[in-house]
Legacy VTK file of the C-alpha trace (Angstrom):
# vtk DataFile Version 3.0
C-alpha trace
ASCII
DATASET POLYDATA
POINTS 70 float
-12.714 -5.655 -26.126
-13.113 -6.841 -22.747
-11.224 -5.411 -19.760
-8.647 -8.069 -18.439
-5.197 -6.725 -18.195
-4.090 -5.079 -14.551
-0.680 -3.455 -15.350
2.143 -2.169 -11.878
3.146 1.120 -12.374
5.220 2.531 -9.671
4.321 0.189 -7.492
1.070 0.515 -7.894
-2.172 -2.514 -9.103
-4.384 0.087 -11.753
-6.980 -2.032 -14.348
-8.822 -3.730 -15.127
-8.028 -2.258 -18.983
-9.059 -3.452 -22.147
-5.883 -3.699 -24.631
-6.804 -0.634 -27.015
-6.830 1.337 -23.199
-3.077 -0.169 -22.731
-1.918 1.422 -26.176
-3.182 5.299 -25.551
-1.503 4.628 -22.234
2.251 6.217 -22.577
3.796 4.627 -19.265
3.379 1.326 -20.532
6.707 0.223 -21.159
8.219 -4.109 -22.071
9.657 -3.942 -18.472
5.763 -2.952 -17.050
4.685 -5.731 -14.813
0.861 -7.671 -16.190
-1.282 -9.868 -15.512
-4.702 -11.102 -16.639
-7.084 -14.160 -15.290
-4.785 -17.579 -16.497
-1.480 -15.899 -15.321
0.088 -18.026 -12.406
2.692 -14.456 -11.410
2.560 -10.383 -12.704
4.944 -10.735 -15.833
6.461 -7.863 -17.825
4.267 -6.865 -20.390
7.157 -7.456 -23.267
7.260 -10.837 -22.761
3.286 -11.790 -23.343
3.245 -12.130 -26.730
-0.638 -10.591 -27.020
0.707 -7.097 -26.422
3.781 -7.203 -28.580
1.373 -4.617 -30.156
1.850 -1.901 -27.702
5.516 -1.368 -28.530
6.177 -2.152 -32.253
6.161 1.813 -33.283
7.428 2.567 -29.723
10.867 1.377 -31.496
10.349 3.439 -34.468
9.573 6.938 -32.491
12.946 7.263 -30.412
15.299 9.958 -31.868
18.604 8.972 -33.582
21.577 9.052 -32.143
23.798 11.443 -32.486
27.231 10.523 -33.244
30.298 12.460 -32.011
33.341 13.116 -34.766
36.844 12.288 -33.736
LINES 1 71
70 0 1 2 3 4 5 6 7 8 9 10 11 12 13 14 15 16 17 18 19 20 21 22 23 24 25 26 27 28 29 30 31 32 33 34 35 36 37 38 39 40 41 42 43 44 45 46 47 48 49 50 51 52 53 54 55 56 57 58 59 60 61 62 63 64 65 66 67 68 69
């Protein structure tokens, strides 16, 4: 895999990274800004079809909500 992805985390630009490297980075959320050659501007990772795979299992990892009894 090619290192093509740049990310902005804590106002710092980092990269380039491969998609596999991003998959292992727990800092990446759907709201993380990403960029690669061909993009006009930085966009949220959750808006990039290629990066949807990064978030597929994260929903399942959230603990269930605790329901309050009346």
